[in-house]
TORVEX-767104 format. One line per 5 residues: number of its first residue (from 1); their letters; for each residue x, y, z of N, C-alpha, C. Coordinates in steps of 0.1 Angstrom, whole numbers. Layout:
% TORVEX-767104
NUM> a> X Y Z X Y Z X Y Z ~ ...
//
This chain:
% TORVEX-767104
1> matak> 8 -12 0 0 0 0 9 12 0 ~ 4 23 -7 12 35 -7 12 41 6 ~ 23 45 12 24 51 25 22 66 25 ~ 25 73 13 22 87 12 7 89 10 ~ 3 101 12 -11 105 10 -14 113 -2
6> tqkal> -3 119 -8 -4 127 -20 5 122 -30 ~ 3 126 -42 11 122 -54 12 133 -64 ~ 21 131 -73 22 141 -85 13 136 -96 ~ 7 146 -103 -2 143 -114 -1 154 -124 ~ -4 151 -136 -4 162 -147 -18 167 -148
11> llpar> -20 180 -145 -33 186 -144 -36 196 -155 ~ -48 195 -160 -53 206 -169 -62 215 -161 ~ -58 228 -159 -65 236 -150 -78 241 -154 ~ -80 242 -168 -92 248 -173 -93 245 -188 ~ -105 246 -194 -107 244 -208 -97 253 -216
16> agkya> -91 247 -226 -81 253 -234 -69 258 -226 ~ -67 252 -214 -55 256 -206 -43 248 -210 ~ -33 249 -201 -20 242 -204 -18 232 -193 ~ -14 219 -197 -11 209 -187 1 213 -178 ~ 1 210 -165 12 213 -156 11 203 -145
21> vgtvp> 23 200 -139 24 190 -129 19 197 -116 ~ 11 189 -108 6 194 -95 5 182 -86 ~ -2 184 -75 -3 174 -64 -18 171 -62 ~ -21 158 -60 -35 154 -57 -34 142 -47 ~ -45 139 -41 -45 128 -31 -43 115 -39
26> iptpa> -37 105 -32 -37 91 -37 -50 85 -34 ~ -57 79 -44 -70 74 -42 -70 61 -35 ~ -82 57 -30 -84 44 -23 -93 35 -32 ~ -89 23 -34 -97 14 -43 -110 10 -37 ~ -120 9 -46 -133 4 -42 -132 -11 -40
31> psevl> -142 -18 -35 -140 -33 -32 -137 -41 -45 ~ -141 -37 -57 -138 -44 -69 -126 -39 -77 ~ -119 -30 -71 -108 -23 -77 -94 -26 -71 ~ -84 -23 -78 -70 -23 -72 -64 -9 -73 ~ -55 -6 -64 -47 6 -65 -34 2 -72
36> vkiea> -30 10 -83 -18 7 -91 -8 17 -89 ~ 4 14 -87 16 23 -88 20 22 -103 ~ 17 34 -110 19 34 -124 34 35 -128 ~ 39 25 -135 53 25 -139 54 31 -153 ~ 44 30 -161 44 35 -175 30 39 -179
41> aalnp> 29 51 -185 16 56 -190 19 60 -205 ~ 10 56 -214 12 60 -228 3 71 -232 ~ 8 79 -242 0 90 -247 -8 86 -259 ~ -20 93 -260 -29 90 -271 -34 103 -277 ~ -38 104 -290 -42 116 -296 -53 123 -288
46> idwki> -62 115 -282 -73 122 -275 -68 131 -263 ~ -56 128 -258 -50 135 -247 -47 150 -251 ~ -44 152 -264 -43 166 -268 -56 172 -274 ~ -64 163 -280 -76 168 -286 -86 173 -275 ~ -85 166 -264 -95 169 -253 -93 183 -247
51> vdsdl> -82 189 -249 -79 202 -242 -89 213 -246 ~ -92 214 -259 -100 225 -263 -110 221 -274 ~ -113 209 -275 -123 204 -285 -137 203 -279 ~ -147 209 -285 -160 208 -280 -166 193 -281 ~ -159 185 -290 -164 171 -291 -162 163 -278
56> ftpii> -153 167 -270 -150 160 -258 -154 167 -245 ~ -162 178 -247 -167 185 -235 -174 176 -225 ~ -183 167 -229 -190 159 -219 -180 150 -211 ~ -168 147 -216 -159 138 -208 -154 145 -196 ~ -150 158 -197 -145 165 -185 -156 170 -177
61> qsfpy> -157 164 -165 -167 168 -155 -163 179 -146 ~ -150 181 -144 -146 191 -135 -131 194 -137 ~ -126 205 -132 -112 209 -133 -107 211 -119 ~ -94 209 -116 -84 205 -126 -87 190 -130 ~ -83 188 -143 -86 175 -150 -73 167 -151
66> iagtd> -74 154 -150 -63 145 -152 -66 136 -164 ~ -58 135 -174 -60 127 -186 -52 114 -185 ~ -52 107 -196 -45 95 -197 -53 82 -194 ~ -53 72 -203 -61 60 -201 -53 47 -203 ~ -40 48 -207 -32 36 -209 -21 35 -199
71> gagvv> -21 24 -192 -11 22 -181 -7 8 -178 ~ 5 7 -172 10 -5 -167 17 -2 -154 ~ 17 -12 -145 23 -9 -132 22 -21 -122 ~ 23 -18 -110 24 -28 -99 12 -26 -90 ~ 5 -36 -86 -7 -35 -77 -1 -32 -63
76> aevga> -6 -21 -58 -2 -16 -45 -12 -19 -34 ~ -24 -21 -37 -35 -23 -28 -46 -30 -35 ~ -53 -40 -28 -63 -48 -34 -77 -46 -27 ~ -87 -43 -35 -100 -42 -29 -105 -54 -23 ~ -115 -53 -14 -119 -65 -6 -125 -76 -14
81> evttl> -131 -73 -26 -138 -83 -34 -129 -89 -45 ~ -117 -84 -46 -109 -88 -57 -102 -101 -54 ~ -103 -111 -63 -97 -124 -61 -87 -128 -72 ~ -87 -120 -83 -79 -124 -95 -65 -117 -94 ~ -63 -107 -86 -50 -100 -85 -46 -99 -71
86> akgdr> -33 -98 -69 -27 -97 -56 -17 -86 -55 ~ -14 -81 -43 -4 -70 -42 9 -75 -47 ~ 16 -66 -55 28 -70 -62 27 -75 -76 ~ 15 -78 -80 13 -83 -94 17 -71 -104 ~ 23 -75 -115 26 -66 -126 14 -67 -135
91> ivfqg> 8 -56 -139 -4 -56 -147 -4 -45 -158 ~ -12 -48 -168 -15 -38 -178 -30 -35 -177 ~ -35 -23 -179 -49 -20 -177 -53 -8 -185 ~ -66 -6 -186 -71 6 -193 -78 15 -182 ~ -74 28 -182 -80 37 -173 -92 44 -179
96> wfanp> -97 54 -172 -109 62 -177 -106 77 -177 ~ -114 84 -183 -112 99 -185 -116 107 -173 ~ -112 103 -162 -115 110 -149 -107 104 -138 ~ -104 113 -128 -98 108 -116 -108 101 -108 ~ -105 90 -101 -92 84 -98 -87 73 -108
101> watfq> -93 72 -120 -90 62 -129 -80 66 -140 ~ -77 79 -141 -68 84 -152 -53 80 -149 ~ -45 80 -159 -31 74 -158 -20 84 -158 ~ -23 97 -160 -12 107 -159 -10 112 -145 ~ -7 102 -136 -4 104 -122 4 92 -117
106> eycvv> 9 93 -105 17 82 -100 10 70 -96 ~ -3 72 -91 -11 61 -87 -25 63 -92 ~ -32 53 -96 -46 53 -99 -53 40 -95 ~ -66 40 -96 -73 28 -93 -79 23 -106 ~ -82 10 -107 -88 3 -119 -96 -9 -114
111> pavfa> -108 -11 -120 -115 -23 -118 -107 -35 -122 ~ -106 -45 -113 -98 -57 -115 -101 -64 -129 ~ -114 -63 -133 -117 -70 -146 -111 -63 -158 ~ -106 -51 -156 -100 -44 -168 -85 -43 -167 ~ -80 -53 -160 -65 -55 -159 -61 -69 -162
116> aklpe> -49 -70 -167 -44 -84 -170 -30 -85 -164 ~ -26 -96 -159 -13 -98 -154 -3 -98 -166 ~ 9 -92 -163 19 -92 -174 28 -104 -174 ~ 30 -110 -185 40 -121 -186 54 -115 -185 ~ 64 -123 -182 78 -117 -180 84 -112 -193
121> nisfd> 79 -116 -204 85 -112 -217 80 -98 -221 ~ 71 -92 -214 66 -79 -217 70 -69 -206 ~ 76 -58 -211 80 -47 -201 68 -38 -198 ~ 69 -30 -188 59 -20 -185 57 -11 -196 ~ 68 -6 -202 67 3 -213 60 -3 -225
126> eaatv> 63 -15 -229 56 -21 -240 41 -23 -236 ~ 38 -28 -224 24 -30 -220 16 -18 -221 ~ 21 -7 -218 13 6 -218 9 10 -232 ~ 15 4 -242 11 8 -256 -2 0 -260 ~ -6 -9 -252 -16 -19 -257 -31 -14 -256
131> plglv> -35 -10 -244 -50 -10 -241 -58 -2 -251 ~ -56 11 -253 -65 19 -261 -65 14 -275 ~ -54 11 -281 -53 7 -295 -60 -6 -297 ~ -58 -16 -288 -64 -29 -290 -79 -28 -287 ~ -83 -21 -277 -97 -20 -274 -105 -13 -285
136> tvwsa> -99 -3 -291 -105 4 -302 -108 -5 -313 ~ -100 -15 -316 -102 -25 -326 -112 -35 -322 ~ -109 -41 -310 -116 -53 -306 -131 -50 -303 ~ -134 -39 -296 -147 -36 -292 -156 -32 -305 ~ -149 -27 -315 -157 -23 -327 -160 -35 -336
141> iyntd> -154 -46 -333 -157 -58 -341 -164 -69 -333 ~ -160 -71 -321 -164 -83 -313 -173 -79 -301 ~ -178 -67 -300 -187 -65 -289 -201 -69 -293 ~ -207 -78 -287 -220 -84 -291 -232 -78 -282 ~ -229 -69 -274 -239 -62 -266 -249 -54 -275
146> paaag> -262 -57 -275 -271 -49 -284 -270 -34 -282 ~ -266 -30 -271 -264 -16 -268 -253 -10 -276 ~ -244 -18 -282 -233 -13 -289 -236 -12 -304 ~ -248 -15 -308 -252 -14 -322 -248 0 -328 ~ -242 0 -339 -237 12 -345 -223 15 -341
151> kslll> -218 10 -330 -205 11 -326 -197 -1 -326 ~ -203 -12 -330 -197 -25 -332 -203 -33 -343 ~ -195 -41 -350 -200 -50 -360 -208 -62 -354 ~ -207 -63 -341 -215 -73 -333 -212 -87 -337 ~ -200 -90 -341 -196 -103 -344 -192 -111 -332
156> pppwe> -195 -124 -332 -190 -133 -320 -175 -134 -320 ~ -169 -133 -308 -154 -133 -308 -148 -147 -312 ~ -136 -147 -316 -130 -159 -321 -130 -172 -312 ~ -131 -170 -299 -132 -181 -290 -146 -188 -289 ~ -156 -181 -295 -169 -187 -296 -170 -197 -307
161> pdgtt> -179 -207 -306 -180 -217 -317 -183 -211 -330 ~ -191 -200 -330 -195 -194 -343 -186 -182 -346 ~ -174 -181 -340 -166 -169 -341 -157 -170 -353 ~ -161 -175 -364 -153 -176 -376 -158 -168 -388 ~ -166 -157 -385 -172 -150 -396 -162 -144 -406
166> lagkp> -150 -140 -401 -140 -134 -410 -129 -143 -414 ~ -129 -155 -410 -119 -165 -413 -118 -167 -428 ~ -106 -166 -434 -104 -169 -448 -108 -158 -457 ~ -112 -146 -452 -117 -135 -460 -107 -123 -460 ~ -106 -116 -470 -97 -104 -471 -100 -93 -461
171> afiig> -90 -86 -456 -92 -75 -448 -83 -63 -454 ~ -88 -51 -452 -81 -39 -457 -80 -29 -446 ~ -67 -26 -442 -65 -17 -431 -59 -4 -436 ~ -65 7 -433 -60 20 -437 -53 26 -425 ~ -41 31 -427 -33 37 -416 -27 26 -408
176> gsssv> -21 16 -414 -16 4 -407 -5 7 -398 ~ 3 18 -399 14 20 -390 10 28 -378 ~ -2 33 -377 -7 40 -365 -8 29 -354 ~ -9 34 -342 -11 24 -331 -23 15 -333 ~ -35 22 -336 -47 14 -338 -46 5 -351
181> gqyai> -39 10 -361 -38 2 -373 -29 -10 -371 ~ -19 -9 -362 -11 -21 -359 -19 -31 -352 ~ -28 -27 -343 -36 -37 -336 -47 -42 -345 ~ -52 -34 -355 -62 -39 -365 -56 -50 -373 ~ -43 -49 -377 -37 -59 -384 -36 -72 -376
186> qvakl> -32 -71 -363 -31 -82 -355 -44 -89 -352 ~ -55 -81 -350 -68 -87 -347 -73 -94 -360 ~ -70 -88 -372 -74 -94 -384 -67 -108 -386 ~ -55 -108 -382 -47 -121 -382 -53 -131 -373 ~ -56 -127 -360 -63 -135 -350 -76 -140 -355
191> agctp> -83 -132 -363 -96 -136 -368 -95 -146 -380 ~ -83 -147 -385 -81 -156 -396 -83 -150 -410 ~ -83 -137 -410 -85 -130 -423 -72 -133 -432 ~ -75 -134 -445 -64 -136 -455 -69 -132 -468 ~ -62 -124 -476 -50 -117 -472 -53 -105 -463
196> iiata> -43 -99 -457 -44 -87 -449 -36 -76 -456 ~ -43 -66 -461 -37 -56 -469 -37 -43 -461 ~ -26 -36 -460 -26 -24 -452 -19 -13 -460 ~ -23 0 -457 -17 11 -463 -7 18 -452 ~ 4 22 -457 14 28 -448 25 34 -456
201> sprna> 34 42 -450 46 46 -457 55 34 -459 ~ 61 33 -471 69 21 -474 80 18 -463 ~ 85 28 -456 95 25 -446 90 17 -435 ~ 77 17 -433 71 9 -422 66 -5 -426 ~ 68 -8 -439 63 -21 -444 69 -33 -436
206> pllta> 82 -33 -433 87 -45 -426 80 -47 -412 ~ 77 -36 -405 70 -37 -392 57 -43 -394 ~ 49 -39 -404 36 -43 -406 35 -58 -411 ~ 44 -62 -419 44 -76 -423 48 -85 -411 ~ 56 -80 -402 60 -88 -390 48 -89 -381
211> lgath> 38 -80 -382 26 -80 -374 15 -89 -380 ~ 17 -92 -393 7 -101 -399 1 -96 -412 ~ 5 -84 -417 1 -79 -430 7 -87 -441 ~ -1 -91 -450 5 -99 -462 9 -90 -473 ~ 3 -78 -474 7 -68 -484 6 -54 -478
216> vldra> 16 -45 -481 16 -31 -477 16 -22 -489 ~ 6 -14 -490 5 -5 -502 9 9 -497 ~ 16 16 -506 20 30 -502 8 39 -500 ~ 7 45 -488 -4 53 -485 -5 66 -494 ~ 6 69 -500 6 81 -509 -1 78 -522
221> lpapa> -3 66 -526 -10 63 -538 -24 69 -539 ~ -28 74 -550 -42 79 -551 -52 68 -549 ~ -64 71 -545 -74 61 -541 -77 52 -553 ~ -78 57 -565 -81 48 -577 -70 37 -578 ~ -58 41 -576 -47 31 -577 -48 20 -566
226> llaal> -51 25 -554 -53 15 -543 -64 6 -545 ~ -75 11 -550 -87 3 -553 -84 -7 -564 ~ -76 -3 -574 -73 -12 -585 -64 -23 -581 ~ -56 -21 -570 -46 -31 -566 -53 -42 -558 ~ -64 -39 -552 -71 -49 -542 -75 -62 -549
231> prlta> -82 -62 -560 -86 -74 -566 -75 -83 -570 ~ -64 -77 -574 -52 -85 -577 -46 -92 -565 ~ -46 -85 -554 -40 -90 -541 -50 -100 -535 ~ -63 -99 -537 -72 -108 -531 -76 -119 -540 ~ -70 -120 -552 -74 -130 -562 -89 -129 -565
236> gapva> -94 -117 -565 -108 -114 -569 -118 -116 -557 ~ -113 -121 -546 -123 -122 -534 -126 -109 -529 ~ -139 -107 -525 -143 -94 -520 -138 -91 -506 ~ -134 -78 -504 -129 -74 -490 -141 -75 -481 ~ -139 -83 -470 -150 -85 -460 -149 -76 -448
241> layda> -137 -71 -445 -135 -62 -434 -126 -51 -438 ~ -130 -38 -437 -121 -27 -438 -121 -19 -425 ~ -109 -16 -420 -107 -9 -408 -99 4 -411 ~ -106 15 -410 -100 28 -413 -95 35 -400 ~ -82 33 -397 -76 38 -385 -73 53 -386
246> vslpd> -76 59 -398 -73 73 -400 -87 80 -400 ~ -96 76 -408 -110 81 -409 -111 95 -412 ~ -103 100 -421 -105 114 -426 -115 114 -438 ~ -119 126 -442 -129 126 -453 -124 120 -466 ~ -111 118 -468 -106 112 -480 -104 97 -478
251> tqpla> -102 92 -466 -100 78 -464 -113 70 -462 ~ -123 76 -456 -135 68 -454 -142 64 -467 ~ -143 73 -477 -148 68 -490 -140 57 -497 ~ -127 57 -495 -118 47 -500 -121 34 -493 ~ -122 34 -480 -125 22 -473 -138 16 -476
256> yaalg> -148 24 -478 -162 20 -481 -162 14 -495 ~ -155 21 -505 -155 16 -518 -148 3 -520 ~ -138 0 -511 -130 -12 -511 -138 -24 -507 ~ -149 -23 -500 -156 -34 -495 -164 -42 -506 ~ -165 -55 -503 -175 -62 -511 -189 -59 -508
261> ragrl> -199 -65 -514 -213 -62 -513 -218 -63 -498 ~ -213 -73 -491 -218 -74 -477 -206 -71 -468 ~ -197 -63 -472 -185 -60 -464 -188 -52 -451 ~ -179 -51 -442 -181 -44 -429 -169 -34 -428 ~ -173 -22 -424 -163 -11 -422 -164 -6 -408
266> vvvlh> -152 -4 -402 -150 3 -389 -143 16 -392 ~ -149 27 -386 -142 40 -387 -140 44 -372 ~ -129 52 -370 -126 56 -356 -130 70 -353 ~ -135 77 -364 -141 90 -362 -155 89 -368 ~ -163 100 -367 -177 99 -371 -178 96 -386
271> drvpa> -188 88 -390 -191 84 -403 -191 96 -413 ~ -182 96 -422 -182 107 -432 -182 102 -446 ~ -187 90 -448 -189 84 -461 -200 92 -468 ~ -197 98 -480 -207 106 -486 -220 99 -489 ~ -231 106 -487 -244 100 -489 -246 95 -503
276> alkee> -240 103 -513 -241 99 -527 -234 86 -529 ~ -223 83 -523 -216 70 -525 -225 59 -519 ~ -231 61 -508 -239 51 -502 -251 48 -510 ~ -257 59 -516 -269 57 -524 -265 50 -537 ~ -254 53 -543 -249 46 -555 -247 32 -552
281> daaaa> -241 29 -541 -238 15 -537 -251 7 -535 ~ -260 14 -528 -273 7 -525 -281 4 -538 ~ -280 13 -548 -287 11 -560 -281 -1 -568 ~ -267 -1 -568 -260 -12 -574 -263 -26 -567 ~ -264 -26 -554 -267 -38 -547 -281 -43 -550
286> aaaae> -290 -33 -550 -304 -37 -553 -305 -43 -567 ~ -298 -37 -577 -299 -42 -591 -293 -56 -591 ~ -282 -58 -584 -275 -71 -584 -284 -82 -578 ~ -291 -78 -567 -300 -87 -560 -312 -91 -569 ~ -317 -81 -576 -329 -83 -585 -325 -93 -596
291> aagga> -313 -90 -602 -308 -99 -613 -306 -113 -608 ~ -301 -115 -596 -298 -128 -590 -310 -135 -584 ~ -321 -127 -582 -333 -132 -575 -331 -135 -560 ~ -321 -128 -554 -319 -131 -540 -320 -118 -531 ~ -316 -119 -519 -317 -108 -510 -306 -98 -513
296> rarkt> -308 -85 -510 -298 -75 -512 -288 -75 -501 ~ -275 -76 -506 -264 -75 -496 -262 -61 -492 ~ -259 -58 -479 -257 -45 -474 -243 -44 -468 ~ -237 -32 -470 -225 -29 -462 -229 -23 -449 ~ -220 -26 -439 -222 -22 -425 -211 -13 -421
301> iahaf> -215 -2 -413 -205 7 -408 -206 8 -393 ~ -195 7 -386 -195 8 -371 -185 19 -368 ~ -189 28 -358 -180 38 -353 -174 34 -340 ~ -162 31 -340 -155 25 -328 -156 35 -316 ~ -159 29 -304 -157 37 -292 -147 29 -283
306> rnvhe> -138 36 -277 -125 31 -274 -122 27 -260 ~ -132 26 -251 -128 23 -237 -137 13 -231 ~ -131 4 -223 -138 -7 -217 -147 -2 -206 ~ -145 10 -201 -153 15 -190 -167 20 -195 ~ -168 22 -208 -182 25 -214 -191 14 -210
311> panra> -203 18 -205 -213 7 -201 -215 -4 -211 ~ -217 -1 -224 -219 -11 -234 -206 -19 -237 ~ -195 -14 -233 -182 -21 -236 -177 -30 -224 ~ -184 -29 -213 -178 -35 -201 -177 -51 -202 ~ -187 -58 -207 -186 -72 -208 -176 -76 -218
316> cgaal> -176 -69 -229 -166 -72 -240 -152 -69 -235 ~ -150 -58 -227 -137 -55 -222 -132 -65 -212 ~ -141 -69 -203 -137 -79 -193 -132 -92 -200 ~ -139 -96 -210 -136 -108 -218 -122 -107 -225 ~ -120 -95 -230 -107 -92 -237 -96 -93 -227
321> fahlg> -97 -86 -216 -86 -86 -206 -84 -100 -200 ~ -94 -108 -200 -92 -122 -195 -83 -130 -204 ~ -82 -126 -217 -74 -133 -226 -60 -126 -228 ~ -59 -114 -225 -48 -105 -229 -35 -110 -224 ~ -34 -114 -211 -21 -119 -206 -15 -131 -214
326> ewlak> -24 -140 -217 -20 -152 -225 -15 -148 -239 ~ -23 -139 -245 -19 -134 -258 -6 -127 -259 ~ -3 -119 -248 10 -112 -248 21 -122 -246 ~ 19 -132 -237 29 -142 -235 32 -150 -247 ~ 22 -153 -255 24 -161 -267 28 -153 -280
331> gvvkp> 27 -140 -279 30 -132 -291 19 -130 -300 ~ 7 -135 -296 -5 -132 -304 -8 -117 -305 ~ -5 -110 -295 -6 -95 -295 8 -90 -292 ~ 13 -82 -301 26 -76 -300 24 -61 -297 ~ 31 -55 -287 30 -41 -284 36 -32 -295
336> nkvev> 33 -20 -294 39 -10 -303 53 -8 -300 ~ 61 -2 -309 74 3 -305 73 14 -296 ~ 83 16 -287 82 26 -276 93 37 -277 ~ 89 49 -274 98 59 -271 95 65 -257 ~ 104 64 -248 102 69 -234 105 84 -234
341> lpggl> 96 92 -229 98 107 -228 106 110 -215 ~ 115 119 -216 123 123 -204 114 132 -195 ~ 117 132 -182 110 141 -173 97 136 -167 ~ 94 123 -169 82 118 -163 69 125 -168 ~ 60 128 -159 48 135 -163 51 149 -169
346> agipe> 61 155 -165 65 168 -171 68 168 -186 ~ 72 156 -191 75 155 -205 63 153 -214 ~ 51 150 -208 39 147 -216 35 159 -225 ~ 35 171 -220 30 182 -229 38 183 -242 ~ 51 182 -242 59 182 -254 56 170 -263
351> glarm> 54 159 -257 51 147 -265 37 149 -272 ~ 27 155 -265 14 157 -271 16 167 -282 ~ 24 177 -281 26 187 -291 32 180 -304 ~ 41 171 -302 47 163 -313 36 155 -320 ~ 28 149 -312 17 141 -318 7 150 -326
356> eadkv> 4 161 -321 -5 171 -328 1 176 -341 ~ 14 177 -341 21 182 -353 24 170 -362 ~ 19 158 -359 21 147 -368 36 143 -369 ~ 44 144 -358 58 142 -358 62 128 -351 ~ 52 120 -350 54 106 -344 49 96 -354
361> satkl> 57 86 -357 53 76 -367 57 62 -362 ~ 47 53 -362 48 39 -359 54 37 -345 ~ 53 46 -336 59 45 -323 49 51 -313 ~ 49 45 -301 40 50 -290 49 58 -280 ~ 45 70 -276 52 78 -266 47 73 -252
366> vchps> 57 71 -243 54 66 -230 61 74 -220 ~ 55 77 -208 62 83 -197 63 75 -185 ~ 73 78 -176 74 71 -163 70 81 -152 ~ 58 80 -147 54 90 -137 63 92 -125 ~ 70 81 -121 79 82 -110 91 90 -112
371> etp> 94 93 -125 106 101 -129 103 116 -129 ~ 91 120 -125 87 134 -125 95 142 -115 ~ 101 153 -119 109 161 -110 101 167 -98
//
C-alpha cells in the first residue's frame, strides 16, 4: 500500500488551458478495484484533442482535470472483493477519462476486470502501448452487446464456436502503421483474415508484415490506384473487413468503396462516407439482388468507441482482458514500438505537441510518472 497520502499528477487547470504538474491525493480502491503504482503511461491523440475540443466537453466533468487512459504498473493495494489479482502483481490496464482512474499520475485505481497480469516477456513500457489501440479495434468488431449497435459489428469473438465470420476472408487496413492500425492488423490475423492488406509509408512495411500484414500499399498512392490493386491481391475475393484507423474525409470513401457487397467497415471518427456514395452502392446492390433473384447485400459501418469503461463495452472489455495476458505471453498480441519521454509527467506536454504536429510515426510515446521532478 502507498504510504504517502499525496502524489504528483499532470493537471489541466481549465478548458483550453495548459497541462502542468501538480499534487493530488492518492485514491483508495473500491471493493472491486485495485490501486496501481503506475510504472508507465502511454500518450494518445485524445489527450491533446481533449484540451479545447467541443467534441470531448462531456468527458471532462470538473477541473483540474487528469487525462491518460493507458497504463501498466504494480498492484499496491487490493479491494476487498478482488480475487484475481494480488499485491505486487505486474499488470496492464485501461483507465478512464477522470480521476481516480486516469493514468497521468503516479497512482490510480482500476476495476480488476479491466486489468491483465503481465508475462515476464513484456515490459511495463511495452504493455502501456496496448490498451486503447487494442480495445478500439476489438470492441468495434467483437462487442455483441445490443447496446453497442452502430459502434460494433456485433460479431461473435474468435473463441466462440461461431466466431469464424471473418476467417479466410480479405481485410483492408487504412493507416496500418498507426497504433490502432497495428492492432487492427493483429486482430485481423487472429480472426483468420487472409490476405491482410494495409496502407502505410513504405519505410514501415517490414514492421507491418511482421505483425501479420500480407501486403503493404504505399499510403501516398491515389485512391483509384489503391482500389485497382485490391482485386489482384485478393485474387478477386471481395474485401470482407475494412478498418480505417485514419478516418479522414478522403480515407472513409476509399475504405467503403473497397468493401465487397456485404462488407463491414469500422471507422474511428464519425461516419463521413458521402451519402451519394452510399446511395450509388445501394442502387447497385439492389440491381444485383434483383438480377440474381436473392436478398440485397448491405454494407455495414461501425463507429468505434475506445474504452472498456463505457457501459456497453464492459462485458466485452472484461472478456478481452481475461485473454490478454496469455496473448501477450504467446506473441498473439505484440505491443507498439516505444519511445520513453524524459521528465516523467512533465515530459507529456511536449510529447502531445509532437503528436498534434504529426511528428510521431509507428511509435508510441510513454512516460514514467515516478521520474517526474
